[in-house]
N, C-alpha and C positions, 0 to 999 in steps of 0.2 A: 133728570131722567137717567138713572143708572143703567149700565149695560147688563144684559144677561150674559151668561157664561159663553165662552168660546166664540167671541166676536173678533173681527179683524180690525185692528187699530193701526192707523198710520200716525206715527209719533214724530213730530218735527222738534228736535232739541235745538235750542238757541245757543248763542255764544256763552251765556252764563252757565251752561251745562258743561262747558269745556275750559273756560278761563274765567276765574273769579275776579281778577283785577291785575294791575300792573306788577304786583308782587308775586303773581302766581302764573307767569307766562312760560316757565321752563317746561321741557317735555315731561319730566317726572311730575311736576305740579299739574299739568294738563291731565295726565293720566289719573291722578288722585281725584280731581274734580269729576272726571268722566266716571270713575268707579262709584262715586257717591250717587250720580244720576242713574247708573245701571242698577244699583241696589233697588231703586224704586221701580225700574222697568221689570226686573225679574219678579217682583211681587205681582205684577200684572200677569205674568206667565203662570204663576202659582194659582191665580184665580181662573185659569183656563183660557185666557185671551191669546190670540195670535197677534204678533207685533212686527211691523215694518218700521225701522228707524231711519229718519233722515236727519241731516245736520247742516249747520252753517260751517263756513271755513274762512271767513273774512280775515281775521287776525293771522291765521296760519299762512294764507296766501301772501299777506303783507310781509311776514317774516321771510318768506322765500324771495320776494322781490327785493327786499333790503339786502339779503345776502348776495343776490345777483349784482346789485349796485356796487357793493363793497369789493366783489371779486371780479368786476368787469375788466380789469386790467390783465387778468390771467385766464379767465374762463369764458365760455360762450354764454349768451343770455338764455333765458328760459321763457318761451312764449306762455301767454296766460292760460291757454287751454291745458298745457302740460302742468302748470302750477296747480290747476284744478284736479288733474289726475293724481299728482303727487299727494295732495292733501286728502283726497278721497281714500287713498291707500293707507296713509298714516293714521288718519282719524278712525277709519274702519278697523284697523289693527287695534287701536286703543279700546274701541267699543267691544270688539270680539274678546280681547284679553280680559277686560273688565267683566263682561257678561259671564264668561266661563269661571272667573274668580268668584262671582256671586253665586254660582251654581255648583261650586266644587263639592259640596256635601250632598248634592242631589243624587239619588240612585241612578237617574237617567237624565243628564243635562240636555236641554234643548239645543240642537246644533245652531250655530250662528255663522253667517257668511256675508261678506261684503262684495257688492257688485260695483265695479268701476263703471259708472253710468254716463252715457252720452245722451244729451237732450237736444232735439232738433229745434232750431230757431229759423225764422224766415229771413232770407238775405235782404228783403226789402222792408223789414220791420222799421217803423219810424225811429226807433231808438238808435239805430246806427247813424242817423243824421243828427241826433241830439244826445251825445254821450252825457250821462248824468251820475254815474256810480263812481265815487271816489275810491281809489286804490293806492297802495304803496305809501311811501314816506312823504312827510311834509318837506317842502323845498322853499328856499328863499327866492326872491324875485329874479335874481341873476341866473340861478340854476334853472328856474322854471322857463325863462326865456330861451336858454340854451337847449333845453329838452324839446321845447316847442319847435325850434328851428331845426335842430340836428336829427331828432327822432320822429318828428311829426306828431308829437303827443298833443292831445287836447288837455288843457290845464285850466283850472279855476282857482280863485281865491276862496279859502275855506274858513269862514266864520272868524276872520281876523287871526287865525292861527298859522297862516302860511299858505303856500300853494300846493295843490295836489293834482295828480293825473286823474282824469275821469274817462271811463269807458262806457260803451253802450250796455244797457240792461234790457235786452229783448225778451219778449214773452215766450215761455216754453210752449212748444206745439206738439211734440211727440217724444216718447221715451224709447230709445232704440232697444234697450235691453229689457223691455217690459215682459216679454215672454219668459225670459230666464228668471226674472224676479217672481213671476207668477208660479212657475214650476217649483222653485225653491220653497215658496210659501206652502204650496200644496203638498210638498214632501215633508213639511213639519219644521222648516227652518225659520229662525228669526233672520230677517234680511236687512242689511244696511245698504241703502241705495240713494240715488240722486243727491249725494253729498255736495254741499255748496250750491245747490240748485241744479247740479249736473254739469257736465262738460259741454259748453255750447258748441254745436256743430251745425253746419249748413249742408243740406243735401245738394249734391251736384247733379247735372243733367244725366250723367252716366250711372247715377245711383250711389256713388261713393260719398264720403263725408269729408268736409274740411273744417278744422278747428277754427273758432272765431275768437278774436280778441274782445271778449265781452264777459259779463257776469250776469247769470240768471238769478232772480230772487228765489231763495230757497223755499220760502213759504208758498209761492205760486207753483213751483215745481212739485212740492209736496202735495198741494191741492190737486194738481193734474194726476199725480200718481195715485192718490186716494180715489179719484173718480174712475180711473181706468181699472183699478183693482176692485171696484164696488165695495170699498171699505165701509164698515159700519160706523166708524168714528174717526174723525181727523182731530188730533190733539196738537195744539201749538203750545209748546213749552217755552216760557219766557221768564222775565224777572219779577213779574207781579202775580199775585194769587188770583186776581180778578181784573177784568177790564173795567176801566173807570171813565166816567164823564167828568169833564173839567179837571183832568189829572193835575195834581200838584197845587190846586187852588183851594181856597177856604171852603168852597161849596162842592168839593170832590164827592162823587157818588159812585159806589161800586155797583156792578151789574151782576145779578145771579143768573138770569135767563133772559135772552132777547130773541126776537125773530129776525129773519133775513130782512124784512121790511124795516124793522127798527134799526138794524145795523146800517142799512143803506141811508136811512134818514140821519143817523149820527155822523156818517161819513160826510154827507152833504153839509152838515152843520159845522164841520171842522173840528170835531172832538178828538180825532186821532192824528197823531203827529206823523208826517212823512218820514220814512226811514226808521220808524219805531213801531207803533201799534197799527198804523194805517195799512201797510202791506199784509199784516197778519189778518186783519178783519176782511180785507179784500179777498185774500186767499180763501177764507172761510166761506164768504158769500159765493165765490165761484164753485166751491165744492158742493154746497147745498143746492145751488141753482143747476148744477150738473147732475143732480140725482142723489147726492149724499144725504144720509139720514140725520146726522147731528155732528156738531163740532164743539170743541172744548178748549178754552184758553186758561192756563194755570202755570204754576211753578213746578220744577221737578220734585221738590220735597212734598208738594201737595197732590202728587199725581194719583196715588191710590185712592185717597179720600174723594178727590174730584171725580174720578171715573166711577166711583160708587155712588155718585150723586150728592156728595156732602161737601162740595166746594167748587171753586173755579167759576168761570162764566160759561154757561152752556148757550150755544146758538143753534136754533132749530128753524125749520122751514116756515112753520106758522104756529 
């Protein structure tokens, strides 16, 4: 179901849109990968669509935390909410620079702005009692035990590769800067927002906000943003052209178009891996059940074709 012109798209770009692999982790390499993704995004602007860009930040936060560890004998530590803010600014800058680079020959480039975005979570969210999101470097058992005792970290063994810190991943409830985002869209801006799922904050009784040592799933935050903006389309950009059943198995089957009911059935049947495709499909279901019109899962390179109805996996209400 291709979009008509001048529709509002919330586009969640994944890690592959920023870092291609271990050999491409430097800041210049990240920018080059971002530039390739933005070339596809600007073609959506050429078609008349309005675009809000969201993004992940897992590796970038990991880099900051590693630098903090290495410099801890000289410098103060950086709390996780500030790491989120730092990466929102840095990645937003890359996206802005790349977008303007792609539009350098346009008579009137579309203005692009990044909003450092706070996302409210509930202090009593069950996730705070059950931290599950791995962050930071791998540790050996001795270091892990010391961190657990000295710093109060929650630490788990990670698939035989070592030990890692885990933090809560609460559900996003409210986007603090929503009105600013809306006004920029209405003024003709491409907006970069809720980077990394947003900076998790807890609303205090006096109305102020306190940063939380947590990580919000960026696809769920993107879904919430798309719902609040009444977006016409939520696009989840990922490493595969289409969603698959029995992924990686001999009987793998790609999906061109499914309904919410089918998506929920496939979730119950265990077709989507946690930490991979599962949160993306859950985010899509939330968007559509919240009043969204359609959602699309595809790769950055396939973006224009898929939005035109010629690729990707479309998920619709019925």
